[in-house]
C-alpha positions in Angstrom: 6.8 27.9 -2.8 5.0 25.1 -0.9 2.9 22.2 -2.1 -0.6 23.2 -1.3 -3.2 20.6 -2.4 -4.3 17.8 -4.7 -7.4 18.3 -6.8 -9.8 15.5 -7.9 -12.8 15.7 -10.2 -15.7 13.8 -8.7 -19.1 12.8 -10.0 -21.1 13.8 -6.8 -19.5 16.5 -4.6 -21.7 15.7 -1.5 -21.0 12.0 -1.7 -17.2 12.6 -2.0 -17.2 15.1 0.9 -19.0 12.5 3.0 -16.6 9.7 2.0 -13.4 11.6 2.7 -14.6 13.0 6.0 -16.0 9.7 7.2 -13.2 7.4 6.0 -10.1 9.4 6.4 -11.1 12.1 9.0 -10.8 15.1 6.7 -12.8 18.1 7.7 -14.6 20.6 5.5 -12.6 23.8 5.1 -14.9 25.5 2.6 -17.4 24.6 -0.1 -18.9 26.3 -3.1 -21.4 25.0 -5.7 -18.6 23.6 -7.8 -15.9 22.6 -5.3 -14.9 21.9 -1.8 -11.6 22.0 0.1 -11.1 19.4 2.8 -8.2 19.4 5.3 -6.5 16.9 7.6 -3.9 18.7 9.7 -2.1 20.9 7.2 -2.9 18.7 4.2 -5.5 19.8 1.7 -7.5 18.1 -1.0 -9.8 19.9 -3.4 -12.9 18.1 -4.7 -14.3 19.5 -7.9 -17.8 18.7 -9.2 -17.4 17.1 -12.6 -19.8 17.5 -15.5 -20.2 13.7 -16.1 -20.9 10.9 -13.8 -18.8 8.2 -15.4 -16.5 6.3 -13.1 -13.1 5.1 -14.2 -12.6 1.3 -14.3 -11.2 -0.1 -11.1 -8.2 -2.5 -11.2 -9.2 -6.1 -10.4 -5.7 -7.6 -9.8 -2.3 -6.5 -8.6 -1.1 -6.6 -12.2 -4.0 -4.3 -13.2 -3.0 -1.9 -10.4 0.7 -1.9 -11.4 -0.3 -1.2 -15.0 -2.5 1.7 -13.9 0.3 3.1 -11.8 2.7 2.9 -14.7 0.1 3.8 -17.3 -0.6 7.1 -19.0 0.9 10.3 -17.8 -1.1 12.0 -15.0 -2.0 11.4 -11.4 -2.4 7.7 -10.7 -3.4 7.6 -7.0 -3.3 9.3 -3.6 -1.4 7.6 -0.8 -2.3 7.6 2.9 0.1 6.3 5.6 -1.4 4.3 8.5 0.3 2.6 11.5 -2.0 -0.5 11.3 -3.1 -1.6 7.8 -5.5 -4.2 9.1 -7.4 -1.7 11.2 -7.4 0.8 8.4 -8.8 -1.7 5.9 -11.6 -2.7 8.3 -12.5 1.0 8.9 -12.4 1.9 5.2 -14.5 -1.2 4.3 -17.1 -0.3 7.1 -17.3 3.2 5.6 -18.0 2.0 2.1 -14.6 1.9 0.5 -14.0 -0.8 -2.0 -10.8 -2.9 -1.7 -9.2 -3.3 -5.1 -5.8 -4.6 -4.1 -5.5 -6.9 -1.1 -2.7 -6.2 1.4 0.7 -7.2 0.0 4.3 -6.8 1.1 6.1 -4.3 -1.1 9.9 -4.8 -1.2 11.3 -1.8 -3.0 14.8 -1.9 -4.5 15.7 1.5 -3.2 18.5 3.1 -5.3 18.7 6.3 -3.3 17.3 7.4 0.0 17.8 10.9 1.6 19.1 10.8 5.2 16.3 12.7 7.0 15.0 12.9 10.5 11.4 14.1 10.1 9.0 11.2 10.7 6.9 11.6 7.6 9.8 11.8 5.2 12.0 9.3 7.0 9.3 6.6 6.8 8.9 7.2 3.1 12.6 6.8 2.3 13.0 3.1 2.9 11.4 0.2 4.9 12.4 -0.2 8.6 15.8 -1.7 9.3 15.6 -5.5 9.5 12.2 -5.8 7.8 12.9 -4.7 4.2 9.2 -4.2 3.2 6.1 -2.1 3.6 2.5 -3.4 3.6 0.3 -1.8 1.0 -3.3 -2.1 0.0 -5.5 -0.1 -2.4 -9.1 1.1 -2.3 -11.2 3.1 -4.7 -13.3 6.1 -3.7 -16.9 6.3 -5.0 -15.6 7.5 -8.4 -12.9 4.9 -8.8 -10.0 7.1 -7.8 -7.3 4.8 -6.4 -6.3 5.4 -2.7 -3.2 3.6 -1.7 -2.9 2.7 2.0 0.6 2.2 3.3 1.8 0.7 6.6 5.2 2.3 7.0 
């Protein structure tokens, strides 16, 4: 079994396709009248046209964001790793993304970290030696879905 994709319900399928392709570089894999699959490398997201156009409320402070992350059961956000957070923020803002949590240093108290060599997984286990933190910011997509941007 492999993890295949994350699905998100959106209020305007065309608008969301445009946002994710422009902002993050996803490419359209396939589209129907009710959904679209986008890909970036081997990663897939599915955008599903919702029946209503109501947006979820966006967090206004770091505390609001933490409360949402630790809130009701369900998906809380989608994370994207970048090498330069400041450049990513500028690009996302220029493409219409709304910054909801300004860049901050996240200093996790890691209780366990697997010893792995693959770059993607290794960077997610713990901050780099000697630094002790990652930089994180959060945006919302056009429907208020939280997109976490991590400089690892």
